[in-house]
C-alpha positions in Angstrom: 41.2 -42.5 -47.0 40.9 -39.2 -45.2 40.1 -39.1 -41.5 40.6 -35.5 -40.7 40.3 -35.8 -36.9 43.1 -38.5 -36.4 46.7 -37.6 -35.9 49.6 -39.9 -35.2 51.8 -39.3 -32.2 54.6 -37.8 -34.3 52.5 -34.9 -35.5 51.3 -31.8 -33.7 47.7 -30.6 -34.2 46.7 -27.3 -35.6 43.6 -26.2 -37.4 45.2 -27.0 -40.7 46.4 -30.4 -39.6 43.1 -31.4 -38.2 41.6 -30.4 -41.6 44.1 -32.2 -43.8 45.9 -35.1 -42.0 45.3 -38.6 -43.3 45.2 -41.9 -41.4 45.7 -45.4 -42.8 42.8 -47.2 -41.2 43.4 -50.7 -40.0 40.9 -53.1 -41.5 41.7 -56.2 -39.4 39.3 -57.7 -36.8 42.2 -58.4 -34.5 41.6 -58.0 -30.7 44.3 -55.3 -30.9 41.9 -53.1 -32.8 38.7 -51.5 -31.7 35.8 -50.3 -33.8 35.4 -46.7 -32.8 32.8 -44.3 -34.2 33.7 -40.6 -34.4 31.4 -37.9 -33.2 31.2 -34.2 -32.2 30.4 -33.1 -28.7 30.3 -29.9 -26.7 31.3 -29.5 -23.0 28.3 -28.5 -20.9 30.0 -26.7 -18.1 33.3 -24.8 -17.7 36.2 -26.7 -16.1 39.1 -24.8 -14.6 42.2 -26.3 -12.9 42.0 -23.4 -10.3 38.8 -24.7 -8.7 37.9 -28.1 -10.1 38.4 -31.2 -8.0 39.2 -34.8 -8.8 36.0 -36.9 -9.0 33.9 -33.9 -10.0 31.1 -34.7 -12.5 31.5 -33.4 -16.1 29.1 -33.7 -19.0 29.2 -33.2 -22.7 26.4 -33.3 -25.3 26.7 -35.1 -28.6 26.1 -32.8 -31.6 26.1 -35.6 -34.1 24.6 -39.1 -34.2 26.7 -42.1 -33.4 25.9 -45.5 -35.0 28.2 -48.5 -35.4 25.6 -50.5 -37.2 25.4 -53.1 -34.4 25.5 -52.4 -30.7 25.6 -48.7 -30.4 23.1 -46.1 -31.4 23.5 -42.7 -29.7 21.4 -40.0 -31.3 22.4 -36.3 -31.4 21.7 -34.7 -28.0 22.8 -37.8 -26.0 24.7 -36.7 -22.9 28.2 -38.1 -22.2 28.8 -38.4 -18.5 32.2 -38.4 -17.0 34.5 -37.1 -14.3 37.7 -35.3 -13.6 40.2 -38.0 -13.1 43.2 -35.8 -12.1 43.8 -32.1 -11.7 47.0 -30.1 -11.0 46.6 -26.4 -10.5 49.3 -24.1 -11.8 51.5 -22.6 -9.0 53.9 -19.7 -9.5 53.4 -19.8 -13.3 54.2 -23.5 -13.3 52.5 -26.4 -15.2 48.9 -27.4 -15.0 47.3 -30.7 -15.9 43.7 -31.9 -16.3 42.6 -35.5 -17.0 39.0 -36.2 -18.1 37.2 -39.5 -18.4 33.8 -40.0 -20.2 32.5 -43.5 -19.6 28.7 -43.3 -19.8 26.2 -42.2 -22.4 22.8 -41.0 -21.1 19.9 -41.2 -23.6 16.9 -38.9 -23.5 14.8 -41.6 -21.9 17.2 -41.7 -18.9 18.9 -45.0 -19.9 22.6 -45.1 -19.5 25.1 -47.1 -21.6 28.8 -47.7 -20.6 31.1 -46.4 -23.3 34.8 -46.2 -24.2 35.6 -42.6 -25.2 38.8 -41.2 -26.6 39.3 -37.5 -27.4 40.6 -36.9 -30.9 40.8 -33.1 -30.8 39.5 -30.1 -28.8 38.9 -26.6 -29.9 37.2 -23.4 -28.7 33.5 -23.0 -28.4 33.4 -20.3 -31.0 35.6 -22.0 -33.5 34.1 -23.1 -36.8 34.5 -26.5 -38.4 38.1 -27.3 -39.2 37.3 -29.5 -42.2 34.9 -29.7 -45.1 33.9 -33.1 -46.5 35.1 -34.1 -50.0 33.9 -36.9 -52.2 36.4 -39.4 -50.7 36.1 -38.2 -47.0 34.9 -40.5 -44.4 31.6 -39.2 -42.9 32.0 -38.2 -39.2 29.8 -41.0 -37.9 31.1 -43.7 -40.2 32.4 -46.8 -38.3 36.1 -47.5 -38.8 38.9 -49.3 -37.0 41.6 -47.7 -35.0 44.6 -49.5 -33.6 44.5 -49.9 -29.8 48.0 -48.5 -29.8 46.9 -45.2 -31.5 47.9 -42.0 -29.7 46.8 -38.4 -30.4 49.0 -35.4 -29.6 47.4 -32.0 -30.1 50.0 -29.3 -29.5 49.2 -25.8 -28.2 47.7 -23.4 -30.7 44.3 -25.0 -31.6 43.1 -24.6 -28.0 45.2 -21.5 -27.1 48.1 -22.4 -24.8 46.7 -25.9 -23.9 48.0 -29.2 -25.4 45.8 -32.3 -25.4 47.0 -35.9 -25.4 45.1 -39.2 -25.5 45.5 -42.8 -26.2 43.0 -45.5 -27.2 44.6 -47.9 -24.8 44.1 -45.6 -21.9 41.1 -45.5 -19.6 41.4 -41.7 -19.6 39.6 -40.0 -22.4 42.1 -37.1 -22.7 44.7 -35.2 -20.8 45.1 -31.4 -21.1 48.4 -29.8 -20.3 49.7 -26.2 -19.9 53.3 -25.3 -19.3 52.9 -22.0 -17.4 49.3 -21.2 -16.4 46.0 -22.8 -15.4 43.7 -24.6 -17.9 40.3 -23.2 -18.5 37.9 -25.2 -20.7 34.9 -23.0 -21.3 31.3 -24.2 -21.5 30.8 -25.1 -25.2 34.3 -26.3 -25.8 34.1 -28.6 -28.8 35.4 -32.1 -28.9 36.0 -34.6 -31.7 35.6 -37.9 -29.9 35.8 -41.6 -30.7 33.3 -43.9 -29.1 32.8 -47.6 -28.6 30.7 -49.7 -26.3 32.7 -50.4 -23.2 32.2 -54.2 -23.7 34.0 -53.9 -27.0 36.8 -52.0 -25.4 37.3 -54.6 -22.7 37.3 -57.5 -25.1 
């Protein structure tokens, strides 16, 4: 079964890998597994390690529907609300680091829902889709199980000089790293993101 947005920790991510990598989905209902639903989203504002501060509010807008068939129904246009968890500015061409957490979904009627969010990939605002569905592809909003031990490592290239790392088990949605300069995520930066109700994550 093809899940083009999931990459094991032993692989680097590139446009080609995001389009073609496969993942053996776990089908157990063990407490070690979470039912996460994939979705697409875009960052609303620019975030730069040169001037952003820890605790600063960040938002992203869903560009696809999210339904798990039971407790979560987030239509396209829902806002994901989060914050900057940690920031390290580059000094003297040194490393930079940016950690983001998305933990709430805000519906059009103003209602907010706590969510567990894990970034699966990130790519530029002007990038096209990195994969095209085939007859046996999993639809982007189809529920599926992901091991709570799953880690995603996106190497530099897809998002310029910036790497992105995440783990389902972490409270942080994703960590962006640069070896020798600041990190600038432009408004409109695209995310592939896995979502679950926070109650499911805590159980």
